[in-house]
C-alpha positions in Angstrom: 80.1 95.9 58.6 78.9 93.2 61.0 75.5 93.6 62.5 75.7 94.1 66.2 73.8 92.4 69.0 72.0 95.4 70.3 71.2 94.3 73.8 71.9 91.5 76.3 69.2 90.2 78.6 70.3 88.6 81.8 73.7 87.2 81.6 72.8 84.6 84.2 69.9 83.5 82.1 72.0 83.1 79.0 74.5 81.0 80.8 71.6 78.9 82.3 70.5 78.1 78.8 73.9 76.5 78.1 73.3 73.8 80.6 75.8 72.1 82.9 79.0 71.3 81.2 81.9 69.8 83.1 84.8 72.3 83.4 87.3 71.7 80.7 90.5 73.7 80.0 90.8 74.4 76.3 93.4 76.1 74.1 93.4 77.9 70.8 95.1 76.1 68.0 93.9 77.8 64.8 94.2 74.5 63.0 92.2 75.6 60.0 93.9 79.0 59.7 90.6 80.9 59.4 91.0 82.6 62.8 87.3 82.0 63.5 86.4 81.5 67.2 83.3 79.6 66.1 85.2 76.9 64.1 85.4 73.9 66.5 88.5 72.5 64.8 90.4 75.6 65.8 90.4 74.4 69.5 92.6 71.7 70.8 89.6 69.6 72.1 87.7 69.9 68.9 84.8 71.8 70.7 84.0 75.4 71.4 84.9 76.8 74.8 82.0 76.8 77.4 81.2 78.9 80.4 83.4 76.6 82.5 87.1 76.1 82.7 90.1 78.1 81.3 90.3 79.3 77.7 93.9 79.9 76.7 95.0 81.9 73.7 98.7 81.4 73.0 99.2 82.4 69.4 99.1 85.2 66.9 96.9 86.5 65.3 94.6 84.6 67.6 90.8 84.1 67.4 88.4 86.6 65.9 84.9 86.9 67.3 82.7 88.4 64.6 79.0 88.5 64.2 77.7 85.0 63.6 73.9 84.6 63.3 72.5 83.3 66.5 76.0 82.5 68.0 77.5 83.8 71.2 81.0 83.0 72.3 81.4 81.7 75.9 84.3 81.3 78.2 84.9 80.5 81.8 88.2 82.3 82.3 90.2 83.8 79.4 94.0 83.9 79.6 95.9 85.6 76.7 99.6 84.5 76.8 101.8 85.5 73.9 98.7 85.8 71.8 95.8 88.1 70.7 92.1 88.1 70.8 89.9 90.3 68.5 86.2 91.1 69.0 84.7 92.7 65.9 80.9 92.7 65.8 80.4 89.6 67.8 79.6 88.9 71.5 81.9 87.3 74.1 80.5 86.4 77.5 83.1 85.5 80.1 81.8 83.8 83.3 84.7 84.9 85.6 87.7 87.0 84.6 89.7 88.0 81.6 93.4 88.5 81.7 95.3 90.1 78.9 98.9 88.8 79.3 98.4 86.3 82.1 102.1 86.0 81.4 104.3 86.9 78.5 102.6 89.4 76.2 99.0 89.7 75.1 96.7 92.0 73.0 93.0 92.5 73.0 91.6 94.3 69.9 88.0 95.6 70.5 86.6 97.0 67.3 82.9 96.5 67.6 80.4 94.2 69.4 80.1 93.3 73.1 82.5 91.8 75.6 81.1 91.1 79.1 83.0 89.6 82.1 81.5 88.7 85.4 84.7 89.3 87.4 87.9 91.3 87.0 89.3 92.5 83.7 93.1 92.8 83.7 95.1 94.7 81.1 98.3 93.0 82.2 98.1 90.3 84.8 101.7 89.3 85.2 103.0 90.1 81.7 102.9 93.0 79.2 99.4 93.8 77.7 97.8 96.2 75.3 94.1 96.9 74.9 93.3 98.5 71.5 89.7 99.7 71.6 88.1 101.6 68.7 84.4 100.7 69.1 82.0 98.3 70.8 81.2 97.9 74.4 83.0 96.2 77.3 81.1 95.5 80.5 83.1 94.6 83.6 81.1 93.4 86.6 84.0 94.0 89.0 87.2 95.8 88.6 89.3 96.9 85.6 93.0 96.5 86.6 95.7 98.3 84.6 97.9 96.3 85.3 97.3 93.8 88.2 100.7 92.7 89.5 104.1 94.3 90.2 105.7 92.5 87.3 103.0 93.6 84.8 102.7 96.3 82.2 99.3 97.4 80.8 98.4 100.1 78.3 94.8 100.8 77.3 94.4 102.8 74.1 90.7 103.8 74.3 90.2 105.4 70.9 86.5 104.6 70.6 83.6 102.6 72.2 82.3 102.4 75.8 83.6 100.7 78.9 81.3 100.1 81.8 83.1 99.0 85.0 82.1 98.6 88.6 85.6 100.0 89.6 89.0 100.8 88.1 92.5 100.5 89.5 95.6 101.9 87.7 98.9 100.7 89.1 97.3 99.2 92.2 100.6 97.3 93.0 103.9 99.1 93.3 106.2 98.3 90.4 103.4 97.8 87.8 103.2 100.2 84.9 99.8 101.1 83.5 98.4 103.9 81.3 95.1 104.8 79.7 95.0 107.1 76.7 91.5 108.3 75.8 90.2 109.6 72.6 86.8 109.0 71.2 85.9 106.6 74.0 83.7 106.8 77.1 84.6 105.3 80.5 81.7 104.8 82.9 82.4 103.7 86.5 79.9 102.9 89.2 79.6 105.3 92.1 81.5 108.5 92.8 85.1 107.9 91.7 86.0 111.5 90.9 88.8 111.8 93.4 90.3 108.5 92.4 90.2 109.2 88.7 91.5 112.7 89.2 94.4 111.3 91.1 95.3 109.1 88.2 95.1 112.1 85.8 97.3 114.2 88.1 99.9 111.3 88.1 99.8 111.3 84.3 98.5 107.8 84.2 95.3 108.7 82.3 95.8 111.1 79.4 93.8 112.4 76.4 95.1 112.3 72.9 98.6 111.4 74.2 98.7 114.6 76.2 97.3 116.9 73.5 93.8 117.0 75.0 92.0 117.3 78.3 89.9 114.9 80.3 86.3 115.7 81.3 84.8 113.8 84.1 81.6 114.1 86.1 79.6 112.2 88.6 75.8 111.8 88.5 75.5 114.2 85.5 76.0 112.3 82.3 75.1 109.0 83.8 73.1 108.9 87.1 75.0 107.3 90.0 78.1 106.9 87.8 81.4 108.6 87.1 81.9 109.4 83.4 85.3 110.1 81.8 85.8 111.4 78.3 88.8 112.9 76.4 88.7 116.1 74.4 91.4 117.2 72.0 92.6 120.8 72.2 91.2 121.4 68.6 87.7 120.7 70.0 86.5 119.0 66.9 82.8 119.2 65.9 81.2 116.7 65.3 82.6 115.3 68.5 85.2 112.6 67.9 83.5 109.2 67.8 80.1 110.8 67.7 77.2 110.5 65.2 75.4 113.1 63.1 72.5 113.2 60.7 73.7 112.5 57.2 73.7 115.2 54.5 75.5 118.5 54.4 77.3 119.2 57.6 79.9 121.5 59.0 83.3 120.4 60.3 84.7 122.9 62.7 87.6 123.2 65.1 89.3 125.6 67.5 92.5 127.1 66.2 95.6 127.1 68.5 97.4 130.3 69.3 100.2 131.2 66.8 103.8 131.4 67.9 103.8 135.1 67.0 100.7 137.0 68.3 98.5 138.4 65.5 99.8 136.0 62.8 97.2 133.7 61.2 97.1 130.0 61.9 96.8 128.1 58.6 95.4 124.6 58.4 95.3 121.6 56.1 92.2 119.5 56.4 91.7 115.9 55.2 88.3 114.2 55.0 87.5 110.6 53.8 85.5 107.5 54.6 88.7 105.4 54.1 90.6 105.2 57.4 93.6 103.5 55.7 93.9 106.3 53.2 94.2 108.9 56.0 96.4 106.7 58.2 98.8 105.6 55.5 98.7 109.1 53.8 99.8 107.6 50.5 97.8 110.1 48.4 97.0 113.1 50.6 95.8 115.2 47.6 92.9 112.8 47.0 91.5 113.4 50.5 92.5 117.0 51.1 89.6 119.5 51.4 91.5 122.6 52.8 95.1 123.6 51.9 96.9 126.2 54.1 93.9 128.4 54.8 93.1 130.5 57.8 89.7 128.9 58.5 88.1 127.1 61.4 85.2 125.3 59.5 84.2 123.7 56.2 81.0 122.1 54.9 81.2 118.5 53.6 78.7 116.0 52.3 78.0 112.7 54.0 76.0 109.6 53.3 73.9 107.6 55.8 75.4 104.7 57.6 79.0 105.6 56.7 81.8 106.3 59.1 84.0 109.2 58.2 87.6 110.2 59.2 89.1 113.6 59.2 92.2 115.4 60.5 93.3 119.0 60.9 97.0 119.9 60.6 98.0 123.4 61.9 100.7 125.8 61.0 101.5 128.0 64.0 104.7 129.6 62.7 107.7 130.1 64.9 111.3 129.1 64.5 110.7 126.3 61.9 112.1 127.7 58.6 109.9 125.4 56.6 106.8 126.1 58.8 106.0 122.4 58.9 102.5 121.6 60.2 101.7 120.1 63.6 99.9 116.9 62.6 96.5 116.5 64.3 95.0 113.1 65.2 92.4 111.3 63.2 88.9 112.2 64.3 85.9 110.2 63.3 82.1 110.3 63.3 79.3 108.3 61.8 76.6 109.8 59.6 73.4 108.1 60.6 70.2 107.8 58.6 67.5 110.3 59.4 63.9 109.2 59.5 61.7 110.6 56.6 60.1 114.0 57.5 56.4 113.6 57.2 53.7 116.3 57.0 50.3 114.7 56.7 48.7 118.1 55.8 46.5 120.6 57.7 43.6 119.5 59.8 40.3 119.4 57.9 36.6 120.0 58.5 33.7 119.0 56.3 30.0 117.9 56.3 28.1 115.2 54.4 26.9 115.8 50.8 23.5 115.0 49.4 24.2 111.2 49.4 25.3 111.3 53.1 29.0 110.9 52.4 31.9 113.2 51.8 35.2 112.5 50.0 38.2 114.6 51.1 41.6 114.8 49.4 44.7 114.0 51.6 47.6 116.2 50.6 50.8 115.1 52.4 54.4 115.9 52.0 57.3 113.5 52.7 61.0 114.5 52.5 63.8 112.0 52.5 67.1 111.5 50.6 66.4 107.8 50.1 63.5 106.0 48.5 60.6 105.5 50.8 57.2 103.9 51.1 54.1 105.3 52.8 51.0 103.9 54.5 47.9 105.7 55.6 45.9 104.2 58.6 42.8 105.3 60.4 43.8 105.7 64.1 40.3 106.6 65.4 36.9 107.4 64.0 33.3 107.8 65.3 31.6 104.7 66.6 28.5 104.8 64.6 26.8 101.4 63.8 24.5 103.1 61.2 27.4 104.2 59.0 30.3 102.4 57.4 33.9 102.9 58.4 36.1 105.4 56.6 37.6 104.2 53.3 41.0 105.4 52.1 41.2 105.2 48.3 44.9 104.1 48.2 46.5 103.7 51.6 50.0 103.4 50.0 49.8 106.6 48.1 51.3 109.8 49.5 48.4 111.9 48.1 45.1 110.1 48.1 41.5 110.6 49.3 39.2 109.3 52.1 35.4 108.8 52.1 33.6 109.6 55.3 30.1 108.8 56.4 29.6 109.3 60.1 29.6 112.6 62.0 32.4 113.2 64.4 36.2 113.2 64.6 38.5 111.1 62.4 42.3 110.8 63.1 44.5 109.5 60.3 48.2 108.7 60.5 50.7 108.7 57.6 53.9 106.6 58.1 56.9 106.9 55.8 59.7 104.3 55.9 63.0 104.2 54.1 63.5 100.6 55.1 65.4 101.5 58.3 63.6 104.3 60.0 60.0 105.6 60.0 58.6 109.0 60.3 55.0 109.7 61.1 52.4 112.5 61.3 48.7 112.7 61.9 45.8 114.7 60.5 42.4 115.2 62.1 39.2 115.5 60.1 35.9 116.7 61.8 32.6 115.9 60.1 29.7 118.2 61.1 26.0 118.2 60.3 26.3 121.0 57.8 28.5 123.8 56.6 27.1 126.2 59.2 28.0 123.9 62.1 31.4 123.5 60.6 31.9 127.3 60.3 30.8 127.8 63.9 33.4 125.4 65.1 36.2 127.7 63.9 37.8 129.7 66.7 37.5 133.0 64.7 33.9 132.5 63.8 31.8 135.7 63.9 28.0 135.6 63.3 26.6 137.7 60.5 24.8 140.7 61.8 21.1 140.0 61.5 21.4 136.2 61.8 18.8 135.9 64.5 18.2 132.1 64.4 21.9 131.2 64.2 21.8 129.4 60.8 24.7 131.4 59.3 22.3 133.2 57.0 20.3 136.4 57.0 17.0 135.7 55.2 13.2 135.8 55.5 13.2 133.7 58.6 15.3 136.3 60.4 13.0 139.1 59.0 9.9 137.3 60.3 11.5 137.0 63.7 12.3 140.7 63.6 8.7 141.6 62.6 7.3 139.3 65.3 9.2 141.1 67.9 9.0 144.6 66.4 8.6 147.4 69.0 8.6 144.8 71.9 10.4 146.1 74.9 11.5 143.9 77.7 13.5 146.5 79.6 13.0 147.0 83.3 11.0 150.0 84.8 10.8 151.4 88.3 8.0 149.8 90.4 
């Protein structure tokens, strides 16, 4: 899996770093056959496209933009004509607009990574276009057109990822044919576009799961100041399609449809795998089947961190089919993410100096994680006492260690545990008092011993002497 560029700073700043380059139109040739956008020899001018001029892609399979350390793909305008462009883990910054099928046919495959355009994004400009999106992010500064002209056809298959657009137009010109089918994707549009999007839904131009689902849309709820559109399948899968969950044991669940005959059970077959091709091609279903014709709506499976999983639920609703063939469900997906180690630094402690003026306390921590981890103790704060040395941790990299304290006051220690990707933390507070009595008196449930007249936590001869000294004394008030 390619690493992803997690965030883009100012697009204008990035382009400014490129410097001024005279506008040059450039075409894809794939001369080397490696399909790599970043190979200069694959372009007819022997250089990479810049943020000026037209970048034409007129061949199949076309260029692939994958993650390339420190490299970002630039283009002024992008025209796909009888060709294809694939973004899979890399970043493409388009200075003006991107047209899939400027004429002829065109395909854009968006699997992961980032695509950003500062103008319109046309799924079908004058020709026939397809947008296949299963992941990544597309940012559109102006309008997403599906399609743009009366002669064009555009189909957006949004099966994953996120599209951020300033606006969206479906079939803006009479004669154009455009559709959007949403699955595990999210469409976010600036402003209140509820009525506009609902109109497209009512026309059947935007669907969910090819009509087997419903579309959820809201304004200013999921994303402030924006309209958010998502597709939900009628099986209502959990985990949500395209979502992420904490790795380990997890429950797959779904909503059963109504049977053809009321009261009859709805049986299901369930398939689960981390190999999309195995589920899509279905060459060895027994190897990935986890439920076979059972009347259930959930099952527990095991998952590993940083792995994408795929699953499907086929239902038997009965009826007129003599063979009771199942209704095949779509392929759902989710990613099992790594969970930070769970850290318990132990209970807060209190103590007081020993005869040598110091005290050593054991630190008893507990860290839980499925992967190997490392730990580190640090002193976050301690008393500012120039007459005593700082606290000393015997072995800061040991889960259970000890600390030697010299000054009176409050110490705060932090334990960090890292599995190499994520870090969990917890703190423990140690208060050092003058003596055991002062420490005992700091407790919220402290109750003095009856007869402890001088408050030293002991009943002894000193208290008896005080009692004798004041024996028969009476300081009550009397009438004048």
